[in-house]
mmJSON file of the N, C-alpha and C atoms, coordinates in Angstrom:
{"data_MODEL":{"atom_site":{
"group_PDB":["ATOM","ATOM","ATOM","ATOM","ATOM","ATOM","ATOM","ATOM","ATOM","ATOM","ATOM","ATOM","ATOM","ATOM","ATOM","ATOM","ATOM","ATOM","ATOM","ATOM","ATOM","ATOM","ATOM","ATOM","ATOM","ATOM","ATOM","ATOM","ATOM","ATOM","ATOM","ATOM","ATOM","ATOM","ATOM","ATOM","ATOM","ATOM","ATOM","ATOM","ATOM","ATOM","ATOM","ATOM","ATOM","ATOM","ATOM","ATOM","ATOM","ATOM","ATOM","ATOM","ATOM","ATOM","ATOM","ATOM","ATOM","ATOM","ATOM","ATOM","ATOM","ATOM","ATOM","ATOM","ATOM","ATOM","ATOM","ATOM","ATOM","ATOM","ATOM","ATOM","ATOM","ATOM","ATOM","ATOM","ATOM","ATOM","ATOM","ATOM","ATOM","ATOM","ATOM","ATOM","ATOM","ATOM","ATOM","ATOM","ATOM","ATOM","ATOM","ATOM","ATOM","ATOM","ATOM","ATOM","ATOM","ATOM","ATOM","ATOM","ATOM","ATOM","ATOM","ATOM","ATOM","ATOM","ATOM","ATOM","ATOM","ATOM","ATOM","ATOM","ATOM","ATOM","ATOM","ATOM","ATOM","ATOM","ATOM","ATOM","ATOM","ATOM","ATOM","ATOM","ATOM","ATOM","ATOM","ATOM","ATOM","ATOM","ATOM","ATOM","ATOM","ATOM","ATOM","ATOM","ATOM","ATOM","ATOM","ATOM","ATOM","ATOM","ATOM","ATOM","ATOM","ATOM","ATOM","ATOM","ATOM","ATOM","ATOM","ATOM","ATOM","ATOM","ATOM","ATOM","ATOM","ATOM","ATOM","ATOM","ATOM","ATOM","ATOM","ATOM","ATOM","ATOM","ATOM","ATOM","ATOM","ATOM","ATOM","ATOM","ATOM","ATOM","ATOM","ATOM","ATOM","ATOM","ATOM","ATOM","ATOM","ATOM","ATOM","ATOM","ATOM","ATOM","ATOM","ATOM","ATOM","ATOM","ATOM","ATOM","ATOM","ATOM","ATOM","ATOM","ATOM","ATOM","ATOM","ATOM","ATOM","ATOM","ATOM","ATOM","ATOM","ATOM","ATOM","ATOM","ATOM","ATOM","ATOM","ATOM","ATOM","ATOM","ATOM","ATOM","ATOM","ATOM","ATOM"],
"id":[1,2,3,4,5,6,7,8,9,10,11,12,13,14,15,16,17,18,19,20,21,22,23,24,25,26,27,28,29,30,31,32,33,34,35,36,37,38,39,40,41,42,43,44,45,46,47,48,49,50,51,52,53,54,55,56,57,58,59,60,61,62,63,64,65,66,67,68,69,70,71,72,73,74,75,76,77,78,79,80,81,82,83,84,85,86,87,88,89,90,91,92,93,94,95,96,97,98,99,100,101,102,103,104,105,106,107,108,109,110,111,112,113,114,115,116,117,118,119,120,121,122,123,124,125,126,127,128,129,130,131,132,133,134,135,136,137,138,139,140,141,142,143,144,145,146,147,148,149,150,151,152,153,154,155,156,157,158,159,160,161,162,163,164,165,166,167,168,169,170,171,172,173,174,175,176,177,178,179,180,181,182,183,184,185,186,187,188,189,190,191,192,193,194,195,196,197,198,199,200,201,202,203,204,205,206,207,208,209,210,211,212,213,214,215,216,217,218,219],
"type_symbol":["N","C","C","N","C","C","N","C","C","N","C","C","N","C","C","N","C","C","N","C","C","N","C","C","N","C","C","N","C","C","N","C","C","N","C","C","N","C","C","N","C","C","N","C","C","N","C","C","N","C","C","N","C","C","N","C","C","N","C","C","N","C","C","N","C","C","N","C","C","N","C","C","N","C","C","N","C","C","N","C","C","N","C","C","N","C","C","N","C","C","N","C","C","N","C","C","N","C","C","N","C","C","N","C","C","N","C","C","N","C","C","N","C","C","N","C","C","N","C","C","N","C","C","N","C","C","N","C","C","N","C","C","N","C","C","N","C","C","N","C","C","N","C","C","N","C","C","N","C","C","N","C","C","N","C","C","N","C","C","N","C","C","N","C","C","N","C","C","N","C","C","N","C","C","N","C","C","N","C","C","N","C","C","N","C","C","N","C","C","N","C","C","N","C","C","N","C","C","N","C","C","N","C","C","N","C","C","N","C","C","N","C","C","N","C","C","N","C","C"],
"label_atom_id":["N","CA","C","N","CA","C","N","CA","C","N","CA","C","N","CA","C","N","CA","C","N","CA","C","N","CA","C","N","CA","C","N","CA","C","N","CA","C","N","CA","C","N","CA","C","N","CA","C","N","CA","C","N","CA","C","N","CA","C","N","CA","C","N","CA","C","N","CA","C","N","CA","C","N","CA","C","N","CA","C","N","CA","C","N","CA","C","N","CA","C","N","CA","C","N","CA","C","N","CA","C","N","CA","C","N","CA","C","N","CA","C","N","CA","C","N","CA","C","N","CA","C","N","CA","C","N","CA","C","N","CA","C","N","CA","C","N","CA","C","N","CA","C","N","CA","C","N","CA","C","N","CA","C","N","CA","C","N","CA","C","N","CA","C","N","CA","C","N","CA","C","N","CA","C","N","CA","C","N","CA","C","N","CA","C","N","CA","C","N","CA","C","N","CA","C","N","CA","C","N","CA","C","N","CA","C","N","CA","C","N","CA","C","N","CA","C","N","CA","C","N","CA","C","N","CA","C","N","CA","C","N","CA","C","N","CA","C","N","CA","C","N","CA","C","N","CA","C","N","CA","C","N","CA","C"],
"label_alt_id":[null,null,null,null,null,null,null,null,null,null,null,null,null,null,null,null,null,null,null,null,null,null,null,null,null,null,null,null,null,null,null,null,null,null,null,null,null,null,null,null,null,null,null,null,null,null,null,null,null,null,null,null,null,null,null,null,null,null,null,null,null,null,null,null,null,null,null,null,null,null,null,null,null,null,null,null,null,null,null,null,null,null,null,null,null,null,null,null,null,null,null,null,null,null,null,null,null,null,null,null,null,null,null,null,null,null,null,null,null,null,null,null,null,null,null,null,null,null,null,null,null,null,null,null,null,null,null,null,null,null,null,null,null,null,null,null,null,null,null,null,null,null,null,null,null,null,null,null,null,null,null,null,null,null,null,null,null,null,null,null,null,null,null,null,null,null,null,null,null,null,null,null,null,null,null,null,null,null,null,null,null,null,null,null,null,null,null,null,null,null,null,null,null,null,null,null,null,null,null,null,null,null,null,null,null,null,null,null,null,null,null,null,null,null,null,null,null,null,null],
"label_comp_id":["UNK","UNK","UNK","UNK","UNK","UNK","UNK","UNK","UNK","UNK","UNK","UNK","UNK","UNK","UNK","UNK","UNK","UNK","UNK","UNK","UNK","UNK","UNK","UNK","UNK","UNK","UNK","UNK","UNK","UNK","UNK","UNK","UNK","UNK","UNK","UNK","UNK","UNK","UNK","UNK","UNK","UNK","UNK","UNK","UNK","UNK","UNK","UNK","UNK","UNK","UNK","UNK","UNK","UNK","UNK","UNK","UNK","UNK","UNK","UNK","UNK","UNK","UNK","UNK","UNK","UNK","UNK","UNK","UNK","UNK","UNK","UNK","UNK","UNK","UNK","UNK","UNK","UNK","UNK","UNK","UNK","UNK","UNK","UNK","UNK","UNK","UNK","UNK","UNK","UNK","UNK","UNK","UNK","UNK","UNK","UNK","UNK","UNK","UNK","UNK","UNK","UNK","UNK","UNK","UNK","UNK","UNK","UNK","UNK","UNK","UNK","UNK","UNK","UNK","UNK","UNK","UNK","UNK","UNK","UNK","UNK","UNK","UNK","UNK","UNK","UNK","UNK","UNK","UNK","UNK","UNK","UNK","UNK","UNK","UNK","UNK","UNK","UNK","UNK","UNK","UNK","UNK","UNK","UNK","UNK","UNK","UNK","UNK","UNK","UNK","UNK","UNK","UNK","UNK","UNK","UNK","UNK","UNK","UNK","UNK","UNK","UNK","UNK","UNK","UNK","UNK","UNK","UNK","UNK","UNK","UNK","UNK","UNK","UNK","UNK","UNK","UNK","UNK","UNK","UNK","UNK","UNK","UNK","UNK","UNK","UNK","UNK","UNK","UNK","UNK","UNK","UNK","UNK","UNK","UNK","UNK","UNK","UNK","UNK","UNK","UNK","UNK","UNK","UNK","UNK","UNK","UNK","UNK","UNK","UNK","UNK","UNK","UNK","UNK","UNK","UNK","UNK","UNK","UNK"],
"label_asym_id":["A","A","A","A","A","A","A","A","A","A","A","A","A","A","A","A","A","A","A","A","A","A","A","A","A","A","A","A","A","A","A","A","A","A","A","A","A","A","A","A","A","A","A","A","A","A","A","A","A","A","A","A","A","A","A","A","A","A","A","A","A","A","A","A","A","A","A","A","A","A","A","A","A","A","A","A","A","A","A","A","A","A","A","A","A","A","A","A","A","A","A","A","A","A","A","A","A","A","A","A","A","A","A","A","A","A","A","A","A","A","A","A","A","A","A","A","A","A","A","A","A","A","A","A","A","A","A","A","A","A","A","A","A","A","A","A","A","A","A","A","A","A","A","A","A","A","A","A","A","A","A","A","A","A","A","A","A","A","A","A","A","A","A","A","A","A","A","A","A","A","A","A","A","A","A","A","A","A","A","A","A","A","A","A","A","A","A","A","A","A","A","A","A","A","A","A","A","A","A","A","A","A","A","A","A","A","A","A","A","A","A","A","A","A","A","A","A","A","A"],
"label_entity_id":["1","1","1","1","1","1","1","1","1","1","1","1","1","1","1","1","1","1","1","1","1","1","1","1","1","1","1","1","1","1","1","1","1","1","1","1","1","1","1","1","1","1","1","1","1","1","1","1","1","1","1","1","1","1","1","1","1","1","1","1","1","1","1","1","1","1","1","1","1","1","1","1","1","1","1","1","1","1","1","1","1","1","1","1","1","1","1","1","1","1","1","1","1","1","1","1","1","1","1","1","1","1","1","1","1","1","1","1","1","1","1","1","1","1","1","1","1","1","1","1","1","1","1","1","1","1","1","1","1","1","1","1","1","1","1","1","1","1","1","1","1","1","1","1","1","1","1","1","1","1","1","1","1","1","1","1","1","1","1","1","1","1","1","1","1","1","1","1","1","1","1","1","1","1","1","1","1","1","1","1","1","1","1","1","1","1","1","1","1","1","1","1","1","1","1","1","1","1","1","1","1","1","1","1","1","1","1","1","1","1","1","1","1","1","1","1","1","1","1"],
"label_seq_id":[1,1,1,2,2,2,3,3,3,4,4,4,5,5,5,6,6,6,7,7,7,8,8,8,9,9,9,10,10,10,11,11,11,12,12,12,13,13,13,14,14,14,15,15,15,16,16,16,17,17,17,18,18,18,19,19,19,20,20,20,21,21,21,22,22,22,23,23,23,24,24,24,25,25,25,26,26,26,27,27,27,28,28,28,29,29,29,30,30,30,31,31,31,32,32,32,33,33,33,34,34,34,35,35,35,36,36,36,37,37,37,38,38,38,39,39,39,40,40,40,41,41,41,42,42,42,43,43,43,44,44,44,45,45,45,46,46,46,47,47,47,48,48,48,49,49,49,50,50,50,51,51,51,52,52,52,53,53,53,54,54,54,55,55,55,56,56,56,57,57,57,58,58,58,59,59,59,60,60,60,61,61,61,62,62,62,63,63,63,64,64,64,65,65,65,66,66,66,67,67,67,68,68,68,69,69,69,70,70,70,71,71,71,72,72,72,73,73,73],
"pdbx_PDB_ins_code":[null,null,null,null,null,null,null,null,null,null,null,null,null,null,null,null,null,null,null,null,null,null,null,null,null,null,null,null,null,null,null,null,null,null,null,null,null,null,null,null,null,null,null,null,null,null,null,null,null,null,null,null,null,null,null,null,null,null,null,null,null,null,null,null,null,null,null,null,null,null,null,null,null,null,null,null,null,null,null,null,null,null,null,null,null,null,null,null,null,null,null,null,null,null,null,null,null,null,null,null,null,null,null,null,null,null,null,null,null,null,null,null,null,null,null,null,null,null,null,null,null,null,null,null,null,null,null,null,null,null,null,null,null,null,null,null,null,null,null,null,null,null,null,null,null,null,null,null,null,null,null,null,null,null,null,null,null,null,null,null,null,null,null,null,null,null,null,null,null,null,null,null,null,null,null,null,null,null,null,null,null,null,null,null,null,null,null,null,null,null,null,null,null,null,null,null,null,null,null,null,null,null,null,null,null,null,null,null,null,null,null,null,null,null,null,null,null,null,null],
"Cartn_x":[178.36,179.474,179.025,179.812,179.433,178.851,177.933,177.415,177.878,178.792,179.703,180.943,181.562,182.768,182.876,183.508,183.83,184.973,185.281,186.263,187.012,188.241,188.887,189.812,189.725,191.024,191.867,193.119,194.08,194.504,194.757,195.349,196.911,197.85,199.108,200.056,201.081,201.722,202.345,202.614,203.6,204.857,205.376,206.768,206.586,205.163,205.096,204.711,204.035,203.476,204.907,204.78,205.474,205.467,206.148,205.537,205.838,205.586,205.251,206.503,207.611,208.962,209.5,209.209,209.847,209.028,207.557,207.037,208.096,208.068,208.832,210.341,211.071,212.496,212.26,211.472,211.197,210.325,209.633,209.547,210.388,211.695,212.517,213.504,213.492,214.461,213.699,212.596,211.713,212.32,211.755,212.262,213.579,214.825,215.799,216.391,215.59,215.623,214.973,213.998,213.464,214.25,215.03,215.719,216.759,217.374,218.725,217.99,216.979,216.54,216.352,215.876,215.859,217.015,217.867,219.299,219.778,220.012,220.485,219.574,218.324,217.662,217.645,217.828,218.985,219.945,220.813,222.532,222.355,221.191,221.101,220.715,219.582,219.453,220.143,221.396,222.344,222.885,223.804,224.356,223.939,222.86,221.87,222.684,222.072,222.439,223.707,224.76,226.085,226.139,225.656,226.261,225.716,224.513,223.907,224.917,225.266,226.104,227.813,228.002,229.179,229.279,228.353,227.801,228.158,227.048,227.08,228.081,229.317,230.369,231.411,230.961,232.113,231.971,230.619,230.438,230.467,231.084,231.31,232.592,233.624,234.751,235.396,234.439,234.412,234.578,233.735,233.102,234.099,234.537,235.813,237.007,237.511,238.532,238.62,236.99,237.295,237.755,237.006,237.093,238.31,239.095,240.934,241.708,241.128,241.624,241.376,240.498,239.954,240.775,241.045,241.843,243.175,243.728,245.279,245.621,246.725,246.532,247.838],
"Cartn_y":[68.001,67.155,66.471,66.598,66.61,65.032,65.258,63.863,62.562,63.477,62.768,61.996,62.602,62.488,61.957,61.132,60.319,61.027,61.676,62.347,61.139,61.325,60.182,61.407,61.153,61.669,60.448,60.417,59.881,60.175,59.338,59.645,59.176,59.974,59.433,59.72,58.798,58.519,60.062,60.159,61.702,61.715,61.049,60.614,61.162,60.853,61.027,62.143,62.904,64.361,65.284,66.328,67.548,68.609,69.578,70.881,71.69,73.026,73.93,74.651,74.606,74.632,73.714,71.995,71.146,71.367,71.34,71.272,72.481,73.609,75.142,74.426,73.306,72.859,72.18,71.369,69.898,70.685,71.996,72.428,73.108,73.612,74.58,73.304,72.149,71.453,70.757,70.281,70.055,71.195,72.378,73.512,73.743,73.409,73.091,71.689,70.965,69.747,69.947,70.758,71.162,71.851,73.202,73.842,72.994,71.885,71.375,70.625,69.94,68.804,69.99,71.082,71.698,72.338,72.592,73.143,71.657,70.78,69.368,68.706,69.01,68.827,69.841,71.108,71.854,71.482,71.004,70.788,69.486,68.6,67.749,67.676,68.611,68.919,69.734,70.353,71.432,70.099,69.057,68.327,67.051,67.322,66.321,67.489,68.716,69.434,69.577,69.261,69.506,68.096,66.906,65.822,65.654,66.168,66.447,67.145,68.395,69.408,68.358,67.871,67.23,66.297,65.075,64.503,64.776,65.946,66.731,67.199,67.895,68.3,67.323,66.283,64.968,64.31,64.444,64.269,65.102,66.128,67.066,66.986,66.679,66.936,65.541,64.196,62.991,62.815,63.743,63.959,65.154,65.916,66.655,65.875,64.767,64.299,63.095,62.633,61.863,62.485,63.862,64.237,65.072,65.454,65.581,64.222,63.244,61.657,61.325,61.902,61.687,62.441,63.709,64.54,64.494,63.771,63.726,62.775,61.995,60.565,59.827],
"Cartn_z":[-10.809,-11.51,-12.775,-13.732,-15.35,-15.058,-15.875,-16.363,-17.531,-18.237,-19.034,-18.753,-17.443,-17.078,-16.161,-15.434,-14.079,-13.757,-13.19,-12.124,-11.013,-11.004,-9.843,-9.322,-7.979,-7.266,-6.824,-6.909,-6.466,-5.143,-4.348,-2.802,-2.886,-3.312,-3.148,-1.865,-1.656,-0.634,0.022,1.253,1.073,0.679,0.369,-0.542,-2.037,-2.555,-3.86,-3.988,-3.382,-3.263,-3.178,-4.273,-4.412,-4.073,-3.096,-2.795,-4.065,-4.218,-4.706,-5.684,-4.624,-4.907,-6.073,-5.259,-6.135,-7.271,-7.334,-8.717,-9.726,-8.988,-10.093,-10.234,-9.463,-9.64,-11.004,-10.783,-11.77,-13.514,-13.667,-14.516,-15.068,-14.11,-15.153,-15.742,-15.105,-15.584,-16.799,-17.151,-18.176,-19.432,-18.73,-19.669,-20.641,-19.061,-20.009,-20.735,-20.668,-21.095,-22.765,-22.854,-24.14,-24.735,-24.009,-24.926,-25.508,-24.918,-25.281,-26.118,-26.187,-27.632,-28.504,-28.482,-29.567,-30.676,-29.53,-30.005,-30.726,-30.368,-30.626,-31.962,-31.811,-33.362,-34.065,-33.747,-34.782,-35.628,-34.724,-35.137,-36.277,-35.357,-36.592,-37.97,-37.891,-39.211,-40.225,-39.449,-40.145,-40.458,-39.74,-39.886,-41.345,-41.69,-42.318,-43.864,-43.266,-44.77,-45.474,-44.322,-44.549,-45.471,-44.791,-45.443,-46.616,-47.189,-48.697,-49.264,-49.15,-49.626,-49.683,-48.926,-49.124,-50.12,-49.933,-51.4,-52.509,-52.773,-54.083,-54.542,-53.902,-54.125,-54.161,-53.277,-53.776,-55.438,-55.68,-57.003,-57.623,-57.818,-58.718,-58.988,-57.745,-57.876,-58.916,-58.66,-59.5,-60.66,-60.92,-62.129,-63.161,-62.222,-62.683,-63.003,-62.084,-61.898,-63.118,-63.455,-64.53,-65.982,-66.325,-67.508,-67.511,-66.564,-66.852,-67.275,-66.59,-66.874,-68.394,-68.36,-70.456,-71.165,-70.698,-71.701,-71.128,-70.334,-70.51,-71.004,-72.159,-72.432,-71.504],
"occupancy":[1.0,1.0,1.0,1.0,1.0,1.0,1.0,1.0,1.0,1.0,1.0,1.0,1.0,1.0,1.0,1.0,1.0,1.0,1.0,1.0,1.0,1.0,1.0,1.0,1.0,1.0,1.0,1.0,1.0,1.0,1.0,1.0,1.0,1.0,1.0,1.0,1.0,1.0,1.0,1.0,1.0,1.0,1.0,1.0,1.0,1.0,1.0,1.0,1.0,1.0,1.0,1.0,1.0,1.0,1.0,1.0,1.0,1.0,1.0,1.0,1.0,1.0,1.0,1.0,1.0,1.0,1.0,1.0,1.0,1.0,1.0,1.0,1.0,1.0,1.0,1.0,1.0,1.0,1.0,1.0,1.0,1.0,1.0,1.0,1.0,1.0,1.0,1.0,1.0,1.0,1.0,1.0,1.0,1.0,1.0,1.0,1.0,1.0,1.0,1.0,1.0,1.0,1.0,1.0,1.0,1.0,1.0,1.0,1.0,1.0,1.0,1.0,1.0,1.0,1.0,1.0,1.0,1.0,1.0,1.0,1.0,1.0,1.0,1.0,1.0,1.0,1.0,1.0,1.0,1.0,1.0,1.0,1.0,1.0,1.0,1.0,1.0,1.0,1.0,1.0,1.0,1.0,1.0,1.0,1.0,1.0,1.0,1.0,1.0,1.0,1.0,1.0,1.0,1.0,1.0,1.0,1.0,1.0,1.0,1.0,1.0,1.0,1.0,1.0,1.0,1.0,1.0,1.0,1.0,1.0,1.0,1.0,1.0,1.0,1.0,1.0,1.0,1.0,1.0,1.0,1.0,1.0,1.0,1.0,1.0,1.0,1.0,1.0,1.0,1.0,1.0,1.0,1.0,1.0,1.0,1.0,1.0,1.0,1.0,1.0,1.0,1.0,1.0,1.0,1.0,1.0,1.0,1.0,1.0,1.0,1.0,1.0,1.0,1.0,1.0,1.0,1.0,1.0,1.0],
"B_iso_or_equiv":[0.0,0.0,0.0,0.0,0.0,0.0,0.0,0.0,0.0,0.0,0.0,0.0,0.0,0.0,0.0,0.0,0.0,0.0,0.0,0.0,0.0,0.0,0.0,0.0,0.0,0.0,0.0,0.0,0.0,0.0,0.0,0.0,0.0,0.0,0.0,0.0,0.0,0.0,0.0,0.0,0.0,0.0,0.0,0.0,0.0,0.0,0.0,0.0,0.0,0.0,0.0,0.0,0.0,0.0,0.0,0.0,0.0,0.0,0.0,0.0,0.0,0.0,0.0,0.0,0.0,0.0,0.0,0.0,0.0,0.0,0.0,0.0,0.0,0.0,0.0,0.0,0.0,0.0,0.0,0.0,0.0,0.0,0.0,0.0,0.0,0.0,0.0,0.0,0.0,0.0,0.0,0.0,0.0,0.0,0.0,0.0,0.0,0.0,0.0,0.0,0.0,0.0,0.0,0.0,0.0,0.0,0.0,0.0,0.0,0.0,0.0,0.0,0.0,0.0,0.0,0.0,0.0,0.0,0.0,0.0,0.0,0.0,0.0,0.0,0.0,0.0,0.0,0.0,0.0,0.0,0.0,0.0,0.0,0.0,0.0,0.0,0.0,0.0,0.0,0.0,0.0,0.0,0.0,0.0,0.0,0.0,0.0,0.0,0.0,0.0,0.0,0.0,0.0,0.0,0.0,0.0,0.0,0.0,0.0,0.0,0.0,0.0,0.0,0.0,0.0,0.0,0.0,0.0,0.0,0.0,0.0,0.0,0.0,0.0,0.0,0.0,0.0,0.0,0.0,0.0,0.0,0.0,0.0,0.0,0.0,0.0,0.0,0.0,0.0,0.0,0.0,0.0,0.0,0.0,0.0,0.0,0.0,0.0,0.0,0.0,0.0,0.0,0.0,0.0,0.0,0.0,0.0,0.0,0.0,0.0,0.0,0.0,0.0,0.0,0.0,0.0,0.0,0.0,0.0],
"pdbx_formal_charge":[null,null,null,null,null,null,null,null,null,null,null,null,null,null,null,null,null,null,null,null,null,null,null,null,null,null,null,null,null,null,null,null,null,null,null,null,null,null,null,null,null,null,null,null,null,null,null,null,null,null,null,null,null,null,null,null,null,null,null,null,null,null,null,null,null,null,null,null,null,null,null,null,null,null,null,null,null,null,null,null,null,null,null,null,null,null,null,null,null,null,null,null,null,null,null,null,null,null,null,null,null,null,null,null,null,null,null,null,null,null,null,null,null,null,null,null,null,null,null,null,null,null,null,null,null,null,null,null,null,null,null,null,null,null,null,null,null,null,null,null,null,null,null,null,null,null,null,null,null,null,null,null,null,null,null,null,null,null,null,null,null,null,null,null,null,null,null,null,null,null,null,null,null,null,null,null,null,null,null,null,null,null,null,null,null,null,null,null,null,null,null,null,null,null,null,null,null,null,null,null,null,null,null,null,null,null,null,null,null,null,null,null,null,null,null,null,null,null,null],
"auth_seq_id":[1,1,1,2,2,2,3,3,3,4,4,4,5,5,5,6,6,6,7,7,7,8,8,8,9,9,9,10,10,10,11,11,11,12,12,12,13,13,13,14,14,14,15,15,15,16,16,16,17,17,17,18,18,18,19,19,19,20,20,20,21,21,21,22,22,22,23,23,23,24,24,24,25,25,25,26,26,26,27,27,27,28,28,28,29,29,29,30,30,30,31,31,31,32,32,32,33,33,33,34,34,34,35,35,35,36,36,36,37,37,37,38,38,38,39,39,39,40,40,40,41,41,41,42,42,42,43,43,43,44,44,44,45,45,45,46,46,46,47,47,47,48,48,48,49,49,49,50,50,50,51,51,51,52,52,52,53,53,53,54,54,54,55,55,55,56,56,56,57,57,57,58,58,58,59,59,59,60,60,60,61,61,61,62,62,62,63,63,63,64,64,64,65,65,65,66,66,66,67,67,67,68,68,68,69,69,69,70,70,70,71,71,71,72,72,72,73,73,73],
"auth_comp_id":["UNK","UNK","UNK","UNK","UNK","UNK","UNK","UNK","UNK","UNK","UNK","UNK","UNK","UNK","UNK","UNK","UNK","UNK","UNK","UNK","UNK","UNK","UNK","UNK","UNK","UNK","UNK","UNK","UNK","UNK","UNK","UNK","UNK","UNK","UNK","UNK","UNK","UNK","UNK","UNK","UNK","UNK","UNK","UNK","UNK","UNK","UNK","UNK","UNK","UNK","UNK","UNK","UNK","UNK","UNK","UNK","UNK","UNK","UNK","UNK","UNK","UNK","UNK","UNK","UNK","UNK","UNK","UNK","UNK","UNK","UNK","UNK","UNK","UNK","UNK","UNK","UNK","UNK","UNK","UNK","UNK","UNK","UNK","UNK","UNK","UNK","UNK","UNK","UNK","UNK","UNK","UNK","UNK","UNK","UNK","UNK","UNK","UNK","UNK","UNK","UNK","UNK","UNK","UNK","UNK","UNK","UNK","UNK","UNK","UNK","UNK","UNK","UNK","UNK","UNK","UNK","UNK","UNK","UNK","UNK","UNK","UNK","UNK","UNK","UNK","UNK","UNK","UNK","UNK","UNK","UNK","UNK","UNK","UNK","UNK","UNK","UNK","UNK","UNK","UNK","UNK","UNK","UNK","UNK","UNK","UNK","UNK","UNK","UNK","UNK","UNK","UNK","UNK","UNK","UNK","UNK","UNK","UNK","UNK","UNK","UNK","UNK","UNK","UNK","UNK","UNK","UNK","UNK","UNK","UNK","UNK","UNK","UNK","UNK","UNK","UNK","UNK","UNK","UNK","UNK","UNK","UNK","UNK","UNK","UNK","UNK","UNK","UNK","UNK","UNK","UNK","UNK","UNK","UNK","UNK","UNK","UNK","UNK","UNK","UNK","UNK","UNK","UNK","UNK","UNK","UNK","UNK","UNK","UNK","UNK","UNK","UNK","UNK","UNK","UNK","UNK","UNK","UNK","UNK"],
"auth_asym_id":["A","A","A","A","A","A","A","A","A","A","A","A","A","A","A","A","A","A","A","A","A","A","A","A","A","A","A","A","A","A","A","A","A","A","A","A","A","A","A","A","A","A","A","A","A","A","A","A","A","A","A","A","A","A","A","A","A","A","A","A","A","A","A","A","A","A","A","A","A","A","A","A","A","A","A","A","A","A","A","A","A","A","A","A","A","A","A","A","A","A","A","A","A","A","A","A","A","A","A","A","A","A","A","A","A","A","A","A","A","A","A","A","A","A","A","A","A","A","A","A","A","A","A","A","A","A","A","A","A","A","A","A","A","A","A","A","A","A","A","A","A","A","A","A","A","A","A","A","A","A","A","A","A","A","A","A","A","A","A","A","A","A","A","A","A","A","A","A","A","A","A","A","A","A","A","A","A","A","A","A","A","A","A","A","A","A","A","A","A","A","A","A","A","A","A","A","A","A","A","A","A","A","A","A","A","A","A","A","A","A","A","A","A","A","A","A","A","A","A"],
"auth_atom_id":["N","CA","C","N","CA","C","N","CA","C","N","CA","C","N","CA","C","N","CA","C","N","CA","C","N","CA","C","N","CA","C","N","CA","C","N","CA","C","N","CA","C","N","CA","C","N","CA","C","N","CA","C","N","CA","C","N","CA","C","N","CA","C","N","CA","C","N","CA","C","N","CA","C","N","CA","C","N","CA","C","N","CA","C","N","CA","C","N","CA","C","N","CA","C","N","CA","C","N","CA","C","N","CA","C","N","CA","C","N","CA","C","N","CA","C","N","CA","C","N","CA","C","N","CA","C","N","CA","C","N","CA","C","N","CA","C","N","CA","C","N","CA","C","N","CA","C","N","CA","C","N","CA","C","N","CA","C","N","CA","C","N","CA","C","N","CA","C","N","CA","C","N","CA","C","N","CA","C","N","CA","C","N","CA","C","N","CA","C","N","CA","C","N","CA","C","N","CA","C","N","CA","C","N","CA","C","N","CA","C","N","CA","C","N","CA","C","N","CA","C","N","CA","C","N","CA","C","N","CA","C","N","CA","C","N","CA","C","N","CA","C","N","CA","C","N","CA","C","N","CA","C","N","CA","C"],
"pdbx_PDB_model_num":[1,1,1,1,1,1,1,1,1,1,1,1,1,1,1,1,1,1,1,1,1,1,1,1,1,1,1,1,1,1,1,1,1,1,1,1,1,1,1,1,1,1,1,1,1,1,1,1,1,1,1,1,1,1,1,1,1,1,1,1,1,1,1,1,1,1,1,1,1,1,1,1,1,1,1,1,1,1,1,1,1,1,1,1,1,1,1,1,1,1,1,1,1,1,1,1,1,1,1,1,1,1,1,1,1,1,1,1,1,1,1,1,1,1,1,1,1,1,1,1,1,1,1,1,1,1,1,1,1,1,1,1,1,1,1,1,1,1,1,1,1,1,1,1,1,1,1,1,1,1,1,1,1,1,1,1,1,1,1,1,1,1,1,1,1,1,1,1,1,1,1,1,1,1,1,1,1,1,1,1,1,1,1,1,1,1,1,1,1,1,1,1,1,1,1,1,1,1,1,1,1,1,1,1,1,1,1,1,1,1,1,1,1,1,1,1,1,1,1]
}}}
């Protein structure tokens, strides 16, 4: 045993132990959640970029309307 580390072994009740098949199912679900998170994260980043572009467009249109109103008596 390594002198630097002390290792513990927990005795789990029968209800808390998972079979290999159940661990694989859980691993698959975690992977599915990770993929879903990445997709949602990407959409959020795109929506932030879209909001930024929309504000720029709104500002350009507002300035053009102001200039037009100054030209029209």
